[in-house]
FILUM-393613 format. One line per 2 residues: for each residue y, x, z of N, C-alpha, C. Coordinates in steps of 0.05 Angstrom, whole numbers, plus 5000, padded with zeros to 4 digits. Each point is the difference from the previous one (the first is absolute). Last residue first. Example, Ala and Ser with C-alpha at 12.3 -4.5 7.8 and 13.67 -1.06 7.14 Angstrom:
4955,5257,5142,5024,5016,5001,5022,4985,5014 ~ 4885,5006,4999,5024,4982,5000,5024,5018,5000;
END
This chain:
3687,4686,6597,4994,5026,4990,4978,4999,4980 ~ 5081,4936,5047,4972,4998,4987,4995,5027,4988;
5067,4951,5079,4999,5023,4984,4970,5001,4987 ~ 5076,4926,5046,4972,5005,4995,5000,5024,4981;
5069,4953,5077,4997,5017,4977,4972,5007,4996 ~ 5057,4912,5044,4979,5020,5005,4997,5017,4975;
5078,4929,5045,4989,5013,4979,4979,5021,5011 ~ 5042,4896,5028,5000,5028,5007,4986,5014,4978;
5051,4895,5025,4983,5020,4984,5002,5028,5012 ~ 5013,4884,5016,5008,5026,5011,4981,5020,4986;
5033,4887,4989,4982,5023,4993,5013,5025,5011 ~ 5006,4883,5004,5011,5023,5009,4980,5025,4995;
4990,4902,4987,5017,5010,4978,5010,5028,5008 ~ 4913,4971,5047,5018,4980,4988,5015,5013,4976;
4962,5072,5043,4997,4978,5016,5019,4977,4989 ~ 4956,5107,4972,5015,4974,4994,4993,4979,5019;
4999,5115,4973,4989,4979,5021,5017,4978,4996 ~ 4976,5087,4935,5017,4978,5009,4985,4982,5021;
4997,5106,4950,4985,4982,5013,5020,4979,5011 ~ 5000,5078,4918,5016,4982,5018,4980,4979,5013;
4989,5103,4955,4988,4974,5002,5018,4985,5019 ~ 5007,5092,4936,5013,4987,5023,4991,4968,5000;
4955,5098,4957,5007,4971,4997,5013,4989,5026 ~ 4961,5095,4938,5012,4991,5028,5013,4974,4995;
4913,5048,4946,5027,4999,5001,5009,4992,5029 ~ 4910,4993,4924,5011,5017,5021,5030,4998,5001;
4946,4917,4962,5009,5027,4993,5009,5015,5024 ~ 4924,4920,4995,5025,5007,5011,5009,5028,4992;
4939,4927,4940,5000,5022,5021,5026,5008,5010 ~ 4984,4899,4962,4997,5028,4991,4999,5019,5021;
5055,4902,4998,4973,5009,5000,4997,5029,4987 ~ 5088,4965,5058,4988,4994,4974,4972,5013,4998;
5025,4978,5097,5018,5010,4977,4985,4994,4975 ~ 4991,4942,5096,4989,5017,4980,5021,5012,4981;
4983,4951,5107,5018,5002,4976,4986,5023,4982 ~ 4958,4925,5073,5003,5027,4993,5017,5004,4975;
4966,4917,5048,5023,5012,5014,5002,5029,4993 ~ 4935,4926,4971,4992,5025,5012,5023,5013,5014;
4996,4912,4946,4998,5000,5029,4992,5026,5012 ~ 4986,4998,4901,5007,4974,5011,4994,5003,5030;
4982,5069,4933,5024,5000,5013,5008,4973,5016 ~ 4920,5030,4947,5022,5002,4983,5026,5000,5014;
4917,4984,5043,5002,5030,4992,5023,5004,4982 ~ 4982,4912,5029,5009,5016,5023,5005,5029,4990;
4962,4942,4937,5028,4992,5004,5013,5017,5024 ~ 4905,5005,4980,5017,5013,4980,5031,4997,5006;
4937,4955,5054,5002,5027,5006,5017,5015,4981 ~ 4982,4911,4982,5020,5005,5023,5002,5028,5008;
4937,4976,4931,5028,4997,4992,5019,5003,5021 ~ 4910,5001,5023,5006,5024,4987,5030,4998,4989;
4966,4926,5045,5001,5022,5017,5007,5026,4986 ~ 4986,4918,4950,5025,5001,5016,5003,5022,5018;
4917,4993,4952,5023,5006,4982,5026,4999,5016 ~ 4924,4973,5049,5000,5031,4992,5022,5007,4984;
4987,4909,5016,5012,5013,5024,5000,5031,4995 ~ 4959,4947,4934,5030,4995,5000,5012,5014,5025;
4907,5001,4990,5012,5019,4979,5031,4997,5000 ~ 4951,4942,5058,4997,5028,5008,5013,5020,4980;
4994,4907,4978,5018,5005,5022,4999,5031,5011 ~ 4939,4970,4934,5027,5001,4989,5021,5004,5023;
4909,4989,5025,5004,5026,4983,5028,5002,4990 ~ 4976,4919,5041,5002,5021,5020,5005,5026,4988;
4984,4926,4944,5027,4998,5012,5004,5022,5020 ~ 4914,4986,4958,5019,5014,4983,5029,5000,5011;
4910,4999,5062,5016,4981,4983,5021,5017,4988 ~ 4905,5039,5027,5027,4999,5009,5016,4982,4982;
4908,5019,4981,5004,4984,5026,5029,4997,5008 ~ 4978,5012,4895,4994,5014,5024,5001,4980,5025;
5022,4980,4906,4970,5003,5003,4993,5012,5027 ~ 5088,4958,4942,4993,5006,5028,4971,5000,5003;
5058,5022,4906,4984,4981,5015,4993,5009,5028 ~ 5087,5036,4948,4973,5007,5002,4985,4977,5016;
5099,5014,4983,4985,4992,4977,4970,5003,4999 ~ 5061,5023,5074,5007,4973,4992,4983,4990,4977;
4993,5092,5029,4986,4980,5017,5004,4970,4994 ~ 5046,5069,4953,4972,5002,4994,4984,4979,5017;
5093,5011,5016,4996,4990,4976,4968,4998,4992 ~ 5025,5046,5077,5004,4969,5003,4995,4988,4976;
4997,5092,4999,4978,4989,5012,5003,4971,5004 ~ 5075,5047,4969,4977,4998,4979,4975,4988,5012;
5067,5018,5061,5008,4978,4983,4981,4997,4977 ~ 4985,5072,5061,4993,4974,5010,5009,4977,4983;
5026,5087,4971,4973,4996,4997,4989,4972,5013 ~ 5091,5039,4998,4992,4983,4979,4971,4993,5000;
5036,5060,5063,5012,4974,5005,4990,4980,4980 ~ 4978,5091,4988,4985,4987,5021,5011,4973,5009;
5047,5047,4935,4973,4993,4989,4983,4989,5021 ~ 5081,5036,5026,5005,4973,4989,4973,4992,4983;
5007,5085,5042,4997,4977,5019,5001,4974,4988 ~ 5017,5078,4949,4970,4997,5005,4995,4977,5019;
5090,5028,4981,4987,4985,4977,4972,4994,5008 ~ 5072,5045,5052,4983,4978,5012,4987,4986,4975;
5057,5075,4987,4980,5009,5018,4982,4977,5011 ~ 5056,5012,4904,5000,4983,5026,4977,5010,5018;
5047,5069,4930,4980,4978,5002,5002,4985,5025 ~ 5089,5049,4969,4973,5006,5008,4983,4976,5000;
5086,5029,4937,4993,4979,5020,4972,5007,5008 ~ 5057,5081,4967,4989,4978,4989,4991,4980,5023;
5036,5088,5013,5021,4981,4993,4988,4973,4987 ~ 4946,5077,5029,5011,4986,5022,5020,4980,4992;
4916,5031,4937,5027,5010,5009,5012,4982,5020 ~ 4896,5016,4980,5020,4978,4996,5027,5011,5011;
4917,5053,5002,5007,4994,4973,5022,4978,4997 ~ 4940,4997,5086,5005,5024,4982,5007,4993,4972;
5025,4938,5085,4977,5004,4982,5006,5024,4981 ~ 5043,4990,5100,5005,4991,4972,4975,5008,4984;
5003,5023,5092,4999,4972,4998,5005,4990,4973 ~ 5009,5093,5028,4973,4991,4992,4997,4969,4997;
5080,5045,5034,5000,4996,4969,4971,4994,4992 ~ 5034,4965,5094,4993,5025,4989,4999,4995,4970;
5057,4941,5074,4975,5001,4982,5001,5026,4987 ~ 5044,4963,5100,5006,5011,4973,4973,4996,4985;
5051,4959,5098,4977,5009,4985,5007,5006,4972 ~ 5043,4983,5104,5007,5004,4972,4976,5012,4988;
5023,4940,5093,4980,5017,4986,5011,5001,4970 ~ 5045,4978,5101,5003,4994,4971,4981,5021,4986;
5016,4956,5106,4988,5020,4983,5000,4993,4972 ~ 5061,4975,5090,4987,4990,4976,4990,5024,4983;
5038,4973,5111,4993,5019,4977,4984,4988,4978 ~ 5074,4954,5069,4973,5000,4992,4996,5023,4979;
5075,4969,5084,4994,5014,4975,4971,5000,4995 ~ 5079,4934,5058,4981,5021,5000,4994,5011,4972;
5035,4897,5042,5006,5025,4989,4978,5020,5004 ~ 5002,4906,5026,5002,5020,5021,5012,5026,4989;
4976,4918,4950,5025,4999,5013,5005,5021,5020 ~ 4923,4986,4938,5002,4975,5017,5026,4999,5014;
4953,5049,4906,5014,5005,5025,5005,4973,5013 ~ 4924,5038,4922,5017,4979,5010,5013,5010,5026;
4951,5043,4903,5003,5001,5029,5022,4979,5010 ~ 4929,5037,4908,5025,4986,5011,5000,5002,5029;
4936,5050,4953,5014,4989,4976,5025,4984,5009 ~ 4964,5081,5064,4991,4974,4990,5017,4989,4978;
4989,5068,4972,4982,4990,5020,5015,5002,5027 ~ 5017,5005,4881,5010,5003,5029,4978,4989,5017;
5003,5043,4894,4992,4980,5017,5009,5005,5029 ~ 5005,5033,4887,5013,5003,5027,4992,4976,5017;
4975,5063,4901,5001,4974,5014,5011,5005,5029 ~ 4990,5049,4892,5004,5002,5029,5003,4971,5013;
4993,5027,4904,4975,5005,5013,5004,5003,5030 ~ 5088,5015,4950,4976,4991,4987,4975,5006,5016;
5088,4999,5057,4993,5012,4975,4975,4986,4988 ~ 5075,4953,5071,4973,5014,4995,4995,5011,4974;
5076,4947,5040,5003,5028,4993,4975,5014,4997 ~ 5004,4921,5071,5012,5003,4972,5005,5026,4993;
4948,4929,5080,5008,5027,4990,5011,4997,4972 ~ 4983,4933,5093,4995,5005,4974,5011,5026,4993;
4979,4925,5092,5008,5026,4988,4991,5002,4970 ~ 5028,4926,5090,4979,5009,4982,5012,5025,4984;
5019,4937,5096,5011,5019,4981,4974,5009,4984 ~ 5033,4911,5069,4980,5017,4990,5011,5018,4977;
5050,4957,5093,4993,4995,4973,4976,5020,4991 ~ 5089,4993,5076,4975,4990,4996,4993,4995,4971;
5074,5055,5072,4991,4994,4974,4972,4990,5001 ~ 5049,5027,5079,5006,4974,4988,4991,4994,4974;
5014,5104,5031,4992,4976,5017,5012,4974,4988 ~ 4978,5072,4928,5018,4998,5023,4992,4976,5018;
4934,5063,4935,5013,4975,5004,5019,5001,5024 ~ 4939,5069,4928,5012,4994,5026,5016,4974,4998;
4922,5072,4951,5013,4973,4997,5011,4990,5027 ~ 4967,5098,4948,5008,4988,5025,5015,4973,4995;
4923,5068,4945,5026,4986,5001,5004,4989,5029 ~ 4933,5080,4946,5006,4982,5023,5029,4990,4998;
4921,5034,4924,5025,5007,5012,5005,4977,5023 ~ 4910,5044,4941,5013,4979,5018,5027,5010,5013;
4931,5020,4906,5011,5009,5024,5013,4978,5015 ~ 4926,5031,4910,5018,4978,5013,5010,5014,5026;
4957,5033,4895,4997,4998,5029,5018,4978,5012 ~ 4997,5031,4906,4975,4982,5006,4997,4997,5032;
5053,5081,4973,4999,4980,4978,4972,4985,5005 ~ 5041,5051,5083,4990,5006,4976,4997,4976,4980;
5075,5003,5081,4972,4996,4993,4993,5014,4974 ~ 5081,4987,5083,4992,5015,4977,4970,4994,4998;
5095,4954,5052,4972,5007,4999,4991,5013,4974 ~ 5091,4973,5070,4990,5011,4976,4971,5007,5001;
5044,4961,5071,5016,4984,4979,4994,5017,4973 ~ 4969,5016,5095,4982,4993,4979,5013,4984,4977;
5042,5037,5080,4978,5019,4999,4979,4993,4977 ~ 5079,4946,5026,5010,5023,4990,4978,5021,4995;
4989,4893,4991,4997,5019,5021,5009,5027,4990 ~ 5043,4909,4962,4980,5018,4997,4998,5021,5022;
5040,4896,5003,5007,5027,4995,4974,5017,4998 ~ 5046,4892,5008,4977,5015,4990,5009,5028,4997;
5034,4901,5055,5007,5024,4983,4972,5014,4995 ~ 5051,4898,5039,4978,5021,4999,5008,5022,4982;
5068,4935,5048,4973,4986,4994,4978,5023,4999 ~ 5099,5014,5016,4988,4983,5021,4973,4986,4992;
5053,5099,4975,4995,4973,4989,4988,4984,5024 ~ 5061,5096,4973,4986,4987,5021,4995,4969,4990;
5017,5093,4942,5008,4971,5003,4984,4990,5022 ~ 5037,5105,4962,4977,4980,5004,5012,4974,5007;
5025,5114,4975,5008,4972,5001,4974,4985,5004 ~ 5046,5109,5000,4977,4981,5006,5011,4971,5002;
5028,5107,4958,5009,4973,5009,4975,4983,5003 ~ 5008,5108,5009,4987,4980,4988,5009,4973,5009;
5034,5111,5004,5002,4973,5008,4984,4981,4981 ~ 5020,5106,5040,4987,4986,4977,4996,4973,5008;
5060,5095,5029,4991,4972,5007,4989,4986,4977 ~ 5040,5092,5005,4973,4998,5011,4993,4972,5009;
5074,5061,4954,4993,4973,4989,4973,4993,5011 ~ 5003,5094,5018,5023,4987,4988,4991,4972,4990;
4935,5034,5073,5008,5010,4977,5028,4987,4992 ~ 4918,4981,5068,5021,5020,5006,5007,5014,4972;
4970,4894,5011,4989,5026,5000,5021,5022,5004 ~ 4977,4884,5011,5018,5022,5002,4985,5027,4999;
4990,4889,4970,4984,5025,5008,5021,5024,4999 ~ 5001,4885,5006,5017,5025,4998,4983,5023,5010;
4997,4887,4969,4983,5023,5011,5015,5026,4993 ~ 5041,4891,5011,4994,5028,4989,4980,5018,5014;
5027,4884,4984,5001,5024,5018,4997,5025,4982 ~ 5000,4880,5001,5003,5025,4988,5004,5021,5019;
4973,4886,4977,5003,5022,5020,5003,5027,4984 ~ 5003,4882,4983,5000,5029,4989,5006,5021,5023;
4956,4905,5031,5020,5009,4980,4998,5028,4992 ~ 4971,4959,5099,4994,4992,4973,5022,5010,4980;
4975,5057,5089,5012,4975,4993,4996,4991,4971 ~ 4966,5080,5039,5010,4986,5026,5011,4974,4996;
4924,5067,4942,5025,4985,5003,5007,4987,5026 ~ 4946,5089,4968,4994,4976,5018,5025,4985,5003;
4957,5089,4940,5019,4981,5000,4992,4976,5018 ~ 4975,5112,4988,4992,4973,5008,5023,4982,5000;
4958,5103,4965,5026,4984,5006,4993,4971,5002 ~ 4952,5103,5008,4992,4971,4997,5026,4984,5007;
4992,5105,4957,5011,4980,5022,4989,4972,4994 ~ 4957,5102,4970,5011,4974,4995,5011,4985,5023;
4956,5098,4948,5012,4990,5024,5014,4973,4993 ~ 4910,5054,4954,5030,4998,5000,5009,4986,5024;
4908,5036,4936,5012,4999,5028,5030,5000,4997 ~ 4947,4959,4919,5005,5025,5011,5010,4998,5028;
4950,4938,4914,5006,5004,5028,5005,5027,5005 ~ 5016,4946,4906,4982,5018,5015,5011,5003,5028;
5036,4965,4897,4987,4988,5025,4978,5013,5012 ~ 5074,5054,4944,4978,4983,4994,4992,4985,5026;
5069,5065,5002,5008,4984,4976,4979,4980,4994 ~ 5023,5038,5102,4984,5006,4975,5009,4983,4977;
5075,5026,5071,4974,4988,5000,4984,5004,4975 ~ 5027,5079,5042,4996,4973,4996,5023,4985,4991;
5020,5092,5050,4977,4990,4986,4999,4971,4999 ~ 5044,5081,5071,5004,4989,4972,4973,4992,4988;
5011,4992,5108,4998,5021,4980,5003,4989,4972 ~ 5034,4973,5101,4988,4987,4976,4999,5021,4978;
5013,4996,5116,5000,5014,4974,4987,4983,4978 ~ 5051,4969,5097,4975,5002,4985,5004,5015,4974;
5049,4984,5106,5003,5004,4972,4973,5004,4987 ~ 5002,4943,5089,5007,5027,4993,5000,5003,4969;
4988,4914,5031,5012,5010,5023,5005,5030,4998 ~ 4981,4907,4935,5002,5031,5001,5014,5008,5026;
4935,4912,4976,5027,5007,5009,5001,5030,5000 ~ 4931,4942,4936,5003,5013,5026,5032,5004,5006;
4994,4918,4966,4984,5020,5014,4988,5020,4982 ~ 5083,4915,5006,4983,5019,4987,4985,5017,5019;
5065,4901,4981,4993,5022,5016,4981,5018,4987 ~ 5076,4909,4987,4981,5020,4989,4994,5022,5020;
5069,4924,4991,4974,4991,5011,4977,5017,4991 ~ 5099,5041,5005,4992,4975,4993,4972,4993,5012;
5018,5102,4979,5018,4980,5011,4989,4972,4992 ~ 4966,5113,5015,4999,4974,4986,5020,4980,5012;
4965,5114,4993,5014,4980,5015,5001,4976,4982 ~ 4958,5106,5013,4996,4976,4985,5014,4977,5016;
5007,5117,4999,5000,4974,5012,4996,4979,4980 ~ 4991,5099,4985,5009,4999,5026,4998,4972,5014;
4954,5072,4920,5007,4970,5004,5007,4999,5031 ~ 4998,5078,4921,4999,4997,5030,5009,4973,5006;
4956,5056,4908,5021,4982,5011,4994,4995,5031 ~ 4976,5085,4925,4990,4979,5020,5024,4984,5011;
5006,5038,4900,4999,5012,5029,4991,4978,5016 ~ 5019,4985,4908,4989,5028,4998,4997,5013,5027;
5001,4888,4972,5016,5025,4997,4983,5025,4999 ~ 4976,4904,5014,4999,5009,4972,5018,5024,4995;
4951,4940,5082,5019,5022,4997,4996,5011,4971 ~ 4980,4898,5049,4990,5024,4986,5021,5020,4995;
4980,4906,5065,5018,5019,4990,4983,5022,4986 ~ 4973,4895,5021,4992,5027,5000,5022,5017,4988;
4974,4896,5043,5021,5015,4984,4993,5030,5006 ~ 4945,4896,5010,5000,5029,5005,5023,5014,4983;
4993,4893,5043,4995,5019,4975,5001,5028,5011 ~ 4988,4892,5045,5004,5028,5001,4995,5014,4973;
5026,4898,5060,4987,5012,4974,5006,5032,5001 ~ 4994,4906,5073,5013,5023,4991,4987,5011,4973;
5018,4905,5074,4983,5020,4987,5015,5024,4988 ~ 5045,4926,5040,4977,5003,5020,4981,5019,4989;
5051,4948,4930,5011,5006,5025,4977,5004,5019 ~ 4984,5018,4897,5001,4977,5019,5012,5012,5027;
5021,5040,4904,4982,5006,5021,5005,4977,5021 ~ 5025,5029,4890,5000,4981,5019,4980,5008,5023;
5039,5083,4942,4993,4971,4994,5001,4983,5023 ~ 5018,5098,4993,4975,4990,5012,4993,4971,4992;
5056,5083,4951,5003,4971,5008,4973,4992,5013 ~ 5059,5097,4979,4974,4989,5006,5004,4970,5007;
5055,5093,4950,5001,4974,5014,4972,4990,5002 ~ 5012,5083,4963,5026,5000,5015,5004,4973,5015;
4907,5058,4954,5017,4977,5009,5026,5009,5012 ~ 4904,5029,4938,5025,5011,5010,5017,4973,5005;
4890,5004,5002,5023,4990,4987,5028,5009,5011 ~ 4886,5026,5000,5025,5001,5013,5023,4993,4982;
4884,4993,5018,5020,4998,4979,5028,5000,5017 ~ 4915,5002,5042,4996,5021,4980,5021,4999,4979;
5018,4952,5083,4976,5011,5002,4993,5025,4983 ~ 5084,4951,5003,4979,4981,4998,4971,5011,5000;
5110,5021,5027,4973,5013,4999,4980,4976,4999 ~ 5107,5018,4971,4981,4982,5014,4974,5008,4995;
5083,5069,5004,4982,4986,4984,4986,4978,5017 ~ 5089,5079,4995,4987,4979,5014,4980,4985,4981;
5044,5107,5004,5002,4974,4986,4980,4980,5015 ~ 5053,5105,5014,4983,4977,5010,5006,4976,4982;
5010,5111,4997,5010,4977,4985,4983,4975,5006 ~ 5026,5112,5038,4983,4977,4997,5014,4977,4982;
5018,5108,4987,5010,4978,5016,4980,4976,4997 ~ 5007,5119,4984,5001,4973,4988,5010,4977,5020;
4986,5096,5019,5022,4997,4981,5002,4971,4988 ~ 4956,5029,5099,4995,4997,4974,5025,4997,4983;
5006,5054,5091,4986,4975,4991,5000,4997,4969 ~ 5027,5072,5096,4998,4994,4969,4984,4974,4999;
5054,5071,5078,4988,4975,4994,4999,4995,4970 ~ 5013,5086,5082,5001,4990,4972,4985,4974,4994;
5048,5045,5092,4975,4987,4987,5006,4993,4974 ~ 5048,5068,5082,5001,4982,4977,4972,4992,4991;
5068,5043,5089,4976,5002,4984,4999,4977,4979 ~ 5081,5058,5062,4988,4976,4990,4974,5007,4985;
5036,5066,5078,5003,4993,4971,4986,4974,4993 ~ 5035,5005,5101,4983,5016,4983,5003,4994,4969;
5048,4949,5063,5010,5029,5002,4981,5019,4988 ~ 4975,4904,5001,5015,5008,5025,5006,5029,5003;
4957,4958,4921,4982,5008,5023,5016,5011,5023 ~ 5001,4935,4900,5014,5018,5016,4986,5004,5027;
4962,4973,4899,4999,4992,5029,5016,5021,5015 ~ 4985,4962,4891,5010,5021,5019,4999,4988,5028;
4955,4976,4897,5007,4991,5025,5006,5024,5017 ~ 5000,4982,4890,4996,5017,5019,5009,4987,5028;
4963,4968,4896,5021,5000,5019,4992,5021,5021 ~ 4967,4951,4895,5000,5020,5020,5024,4999,5019;
4934,4955,4910,5023,4994,5021,4999,5021,5021 ~ 4966,5017,4897,4992,4989,5025,5025,4998,5020;
5020,4990,4898,4993,5021,5016,4988,4988,5026 ~ 5034,4944,4934,4982,5015,4986,4991,5025,5016;
5055,4928,5030,5017,5019,4984,4983,5016,4982 ~ 5003,4897,5056,4984,5023,4993,5018,5019,4983;
5050,4939,5073,4986,4997,4976,4985,5025,4992 ~ 5018,4974,5101,5014,5013,4978,4983,4995,4975;
4968,4968,5084,5029,4993,5000,5014,5010,4976 ~ 4900,4988,5040,5010,5008,4973,5027,4989,4996;
4956,5030,5096,5003,4976,4983,5010,5011,4973 ~ 4958,5033,5108,5005,5007,4969,5003,4974,4986;
5000,5050,5109,4994,4977,4982,5009,5008,4972 ~ 4975,5056,5093,5014,5001,4975,4991,4976,4982;
4999,5034,5110,4986,4985,4979,5019,4999,4978 ~ 4988,5067,5086,5020,4989,4983,4986,4985,4977;
4971,5035,5107,4993,4993,4972,5025,4989,4985 ~ 4972,5073,5090,5009,4973,4992,4997,4996,4971;
4966,5068,5089,5004,4995,4971,5011,4972,4998 ~ 4974,5089,5079,5003,4972,4992,5008,4998,4970;
4992,5082,5057,4973,4988,4994,4999,4971,4990 ~ 5086,5029,5052,4981,5020,4989,4974,4987,4997;
5074,4928,4997,4992,5022,5018,4982,5020,4987 ~ 5080,4937,4959,4972,5005,4997,4990,5021,5019;
5089,4927,4996,4990,5027,5003,4971,5000,5000 ~ 5043,4918,4953,5003,5011,5024,4989,5027,5002;
4997,4945,4923,5025,4995,5010,5006,5012,5028 ~ 4929,4988,4919,5008,5025,5012,5026,4997,5012;
4953,4939,4941,4995,4995,5029,5006,5024,5017 ~ 5032,4964,4896,4993,5021,5019,4997,4989,5029;
5000,4977,4891,5004,4985,5023,4988,5017,5023 ~ 5034,5010,4888,4989,5008,5026,5005,4982,5022;
4996,4990,4887,5014,4993,5022,4985,5010,5025 ~ 5006,5011,4884,4988,5007,5025,5018,4993,5025;
5029,4989,4907,4972,4988,5000,4986,5006,5027 ~ 5088,5034,4975,5003,4970,5007,4971,4989,5001;
5013,5092,4976,5004,4996,5028,5001,4970,5007 ~ 4984,5056,4917,4988,4974,5006,5002,4993,5028;
5038,5082,4965,5003,4981,4977,4990,4972,5006 ~ 5028,5066,5084,4984,5003,4975,5006,4978,4983;
5002,5002,5113,5016,5009,4977,4981,5005,4975 ~ 5008,4958,5113,4985,5001,4973,5021,5011,4979;
4984,5002,5119,5016,4995,4975,4983,5003,4975 ~ 5005,4994,5118,4980,5000,4977,5017,4992,4975;
5030,5041,5103,5000,4981,4979,4981,5005,4980 ~ 4980,5049,5090,5025,4989,4992,4995,4978,4977;
4939,5046,5091,5004,4997,4970,5027,4986,4994 ~ 4961,5062,5082,5017,4976,4995,5005,4996,4969;
4923,5048,5073,5015,5001,4974,5016,4976,4996 ~ 4955,5063,5089,5005,4975,4987,5016,5004,4973;
4933,5074,5037,5024,4989,5008,5006,4973,4985 ~ 4927,5063,4985,4996,4990,5026,5024,4992,5014;
4961,4999,4891,5011,5017,5020,4993,4989,5028 ~ 4982,4958,4915,4978,5019,5007,5010,5018,5021;
5025,4900,4958,5013,5023,5014,4978,5014,5012 ~ 5008,4930,4909,4987,5010,5025,5017,5022,5014;
5004,4913,4925,5017,5021,5010,4987,5009,5027 ~ 4962,4942,4908,5000,5006,5028,5017,5025,5007;
4991,4917,4923,5004,5028,5001,5003,5006,5030 ~ 4955,4911,4940,5013,5014,5021,5004,5031,4996;
5006,4903,4936,4979,5024,5007,5015,5016,5023 ~ 5012,4889,4963,5009,5028,5004,4977,5018,5007;
4973,4952,4925,5019,5014,5019,5009,4979,5020 ~ 4905,4978,4962,5029,5002,4991,5015,5015,5020;
4895,5014,4975,5017,4988,5019,5029,5005,4993 ~ 4917,5035,4958,5004,4971,4995,5015,4986,5021;
4975,5098,4989,4998,4985,5024,4999,4969,4996 ~ 5009,5063,4926,4978,5008,5016,4994,4984,5024;
5073,4983,4937,4976,5001,4985,4976,5005,5020 ~ 5088,5006,5034,4996,4970,4992,4974,4998,4985;
5028,5087,5025,4992,4984,5024,4994,4972,4991 ~ 5030,5060,4934,4974,5006,5007,4991,4982,5025;
5088,4990,4968,4980,4991,4979,4972,5006,5010 ~ 5075,5029,5049,4993,4971,5005,4980,4990,4979;
5020,5096,5047,4997,4990,4973,4991,4972,5001 ~ 5048,5076,5067,4985,4976,5000,5002,4990,4970;
5014,5098,5063,5000,4987,4973,4987,4972,5004 ~ 5004,5056,5073,5027,5007,4990,5003,4989,4970;
4942,4955,5088,4999,5022,4979,5027,5006,4991 ~ 5010,5001,5081,4973,5001,4988,4999,4969,4987;
5075,5076,5052,4995,4974,4987,4975,5001,4984 ~ 5039,5054,5092,4984,5002,4976,4998,4971,4987;
5054,5064,5088,4997,4973,4983,4985,5008,4973 ~ 5013,5044,5102,4992,5008,4973,4994,4976,4983;
5060,5029,5098,4986,4982,4982,4992,5013,4977 ~ 5011,5056,5091,5017,4990,4979,4983,4978,4986;
4969,5062,5068,5025,4992,5013,5018,4986,4977 ~ 4907,5049,5002,5024,5005,4983,5026,4993,5012;
4885,5029,5024,5027,4984,5006,5021,5008,4980 ~ 4910,5034,4990,4994,4979,5020,5024,4983,5006;
4984,5048,4902,5008,5007,5027,4996,4978,5021 ~ 4966,4995,4909,5009,5028,5000,5008,5009,5029;
4940,4925,4936,5012,5002,5028,5007,5030,5003 ~ 4982,4940,4906,4994,5024,5016,5018,4999,5025;
4957,4930,4919,5021,5003,5022,4992,5027,5016 ~ 4978,4950,4897,4993,5018,5020,5021,5001,5019;
4953,4944,4908,5022,5000,5019,4991,5017,5024 ~ 4948,4976,4921,5009,5028,5007,5024,5002,5016;
4985,4913,4941,4979,5017,5010,5010,5029,5003 ~ 5071,4921,5006,4983,5012,4981,4980,5018,5013;
5034,4911,5051,5012,5024,4991,4982,5015,4981 ~ 5023,4901,5059,4981,5015,4982,5015,5025,4989;
5031,4960,5093,5004,4994,4973,4979,5017,4983 ~ 5019,5001,5097,4985,4976,4995,4999,4993,4968;
5014,5095,5068,5011,4983,4979,4982,4977,4995 ~ 5007,5078,5064,4986,4974,5008,5009,4978,4978;
4998,5116,5019,5007,4978,4984,4985,4977,5009 ~ 5021,5075,5071,4987,4998,4974,5008,4976,4985;
5052,5058,5084,4988,4974,4991,4988,5005,4972 ~ 5057,5061,5056,4975,4995,5013,4985,4977,4990;
5074,5062,4943,4997,4989,5027,4971,4996,5007 ~ 5034,5028,4916,5006,5022,5018,4997,4991,5030;
4954,4967,4899,5015,4993,5023,5004,5024,5020 ~ 4975,4970,4886,4997,5019,5024,5018,4989,5024;
4950,4970,4900,5022,4993,5018,4995,5014,5028 ~ 4963,5011,4892,5001,5009,5026,5023,4989,5015;
4986,4988,4905,4976,4989,5014,4999,5006,5030 ~ 5061,5034,4926,5005,4972,5001,4974,4986,5015;
5023,5096,4980,4975,4989,4992,5004,4969,5002 ~ 5076,5053,5020,4989,5013,4977,4975,4985,4990;
5045,4973,5078,5014,4992,4977,4987,5011,4976 ~ 4966,5028,5080,4993,4973,4998,5016,4987,4974;
5017,5088,5029,4972,4997,4988,4994,4975,4996 ~ 5080,5012,5043,5002,5011,4972,4975,4999,4985;
5003,4976,5092,5013,4978,4983,5001,5009,4972 ~ 4973,5065,5064,4979,4979,4997,5011,4977,4979;
5059,5065,5028,4979,5012,4980,4979,4979,4995 ~ 5062,4980,5067,5011,4995,4973,4984,5012,4977;
4972,5014,5094,5000,4972,4991,5009,4995,4973 ~ 4955,5092,5026,5023,4987,5006,4999,4971,4990;
4911,5056,5029,5018,4995,4975,5025,4985,5009;
END
């Protein structure tokens, strides 16, 4: 079969790549099922260039491979003479969205190949039609060959959120608050793609006393979706952004996320204050806890002190909903001047609806849960009165009986005082069952007249 007849058959079926020389296909690029190479003659004395593939659908590749562009196009020489490739050019309505980077800059020997990587970015505004362009490769005196390139008609739309685990807050600024020198505080920032096409994340950079992990070394894909409208965990990508002040006073910087798109820089302003005494921050992995009504959960806080600070720090909570309580362990902590960080476990407890008496509306004042104990406290007192007025006919002196009953009364009354909050170190919300909802609980660390606060989000289901 003549060589050009074979090429005509290949063009007709779009599946057969034929060679008139001595080399079979050694392509490294994925190709459609049914790819065929026919060897027609033992020698040719000429190059036979073939571009593989001839169509690149970026939508399909981004969805199927989960790998961000660039994508390769292979130029193979199936002949037995050297091929000298020429320039690579783009044309078409979306040519600005596709950028070739050719490694085909030298002669390709017979049986050899080279790769042209094609990058993609949403550089043109959506038009309602799929993006398309044609890449042409000059082949040193032979007819040029082309590759059709297509991509989504839509565009990504990146928005930044503070990630609290199961709750996401849209942010353009983040204040880390007071952070002791020599220590650090961390939050999670999550980008979500609320557009209609995959986003290509290229780089995350920071300025000032701020850093972030992970570091983007190769482009990442971010598919459309999220964040959820209700507090619920979903798989998502986050940056752990850390503030470590290098000096006392106000500090500032920026988090800049760059994507391959028009207006592709997304900036979050970062602020914080370096202090020379102590600071309190929420652990980014437990700054939001979720419990069933009547349950409890533990959030971790970091209490840090700058070198030179001495003193005892105690804790309290505010913003508690009805039926909720908050306690810290340890209840206080002392620093001796060496600085450092101490983990504080904050237990948030709630009250279930079964704790309310049946038939008593929640808006009414509930019965005193310690009323029965007061009868026990009163019993020894009545016993004292009876003993004082009764003749002493037994062996035990009346004074000894009276002392025993008085001691019992004082013990019960002291227990009641402690259970009512005297010296317990526990913060309580209003009485009653805890309503389902999302609550911001402020935890405050205090030493003398200085207080530092951090917020933990409590979700009651």
